[in-house]
N, C-alpha and C positions, 0 to 999 in steps of 0.2 A: 766172358771174363777171363783176364788173363789170369795166370797162372802165378802165384808170388815166388815161383821156381822159374823166372824169364831169364834168355842168358840174351844178351843183345850190348848194343854199343848205346851209349849215354851221351846226351848234349854237352856236359859238363866235364866229359872229358873231353871233346873235341872242342868246348870253350879253351880248356886249362890249354890246347897245343896251339890255340891261335895264334900266342905272342912266346916264339920261343926266346926272344931277347929279355921279357919280364914277366915268369910266370908267375911271379908271386901275388900281385893283384887278384888275376884270376882264382889262384889256388885259395886264397883268402873268402873270394865268391862263393867257391865250393862250400865252402860251412853252412848253408842254408839249403844246398842241394838233399841230402836224404834226410832232413826231418821227417819227411810222413814214412817213412820205411821200415817196416816192424818184423823183418826177418835179415836174420845174417846173410851176408852180400860174400860171393868168392869175387876177387881180382886177379887176375892172373898175369903177367908180363912174361917176356921173351926178352935175354939179356941183350941180345943185337937189333930188335926192332927200332928200327929208324923213323917210323911214323907214330906206335906210339910206345914212347920209349919207358923201361921200367922208372925212371923218376918221375913221370908223369903219371903212371897208375900208382903209385908210393904217397904222391900227394892225395891223390881220390878217399886213397885208406887212412890218411892224416885225416883228412875233413872228414869222413862216416863215423872215425874215434872221436874226434870232437864232437860229435855232434851225439854220442853216446851212444853211438847203433854199431851191434857187432860186425866185424869185417873178417875172413881170412886173407890173405895175400900170398901170394906165391911167384917168384920168378924163376920161369927155368931157362937153364941154359940149353944154348942155341947158336948155330953158328949159319941159319938160315933166314935172318933177319925178319922184314914184317911177314913174308911167306913162311914162316915158323908155326902160325897158328893153325894151315894147312899141313903141313911137313910133319907136324909135333904128334900130331893125334896121340901115338904110342904112349907121350907122356902128359899129356891134359887128360885124356881119357879118364885114365884110374882117378885121377885128382877129383876131377867134377863127379866121379860117381861116388867115391866116398865121402863127398861133399853132401851131397844129394843123399845119402845112404844113413847118414847120421844124424838125420831129421832138423836139420838147420831153417825149413822153408815149410 
């Protein structure tokens, strides 16, 4: 069985980014995505990520909130673009550790 503290990319995130010209309909579709999630989620974005931009992650956070589910969101300033998730672990690891230790999952 999967742990409730899973880390991974989601299909709703990919769907949201599929149409950069018109993200609103896809964002609206996200309101149904996290309905069965029982645990708080942590969403992390990086300011210069062009593949998964902060705007998309914020849209996912709004969809989670719209479903009445708890979510924590942080946007980390970075100059490394999409590679930030590989190169900014000194910034990300403490946030994830804190989130997991405070017992949200």
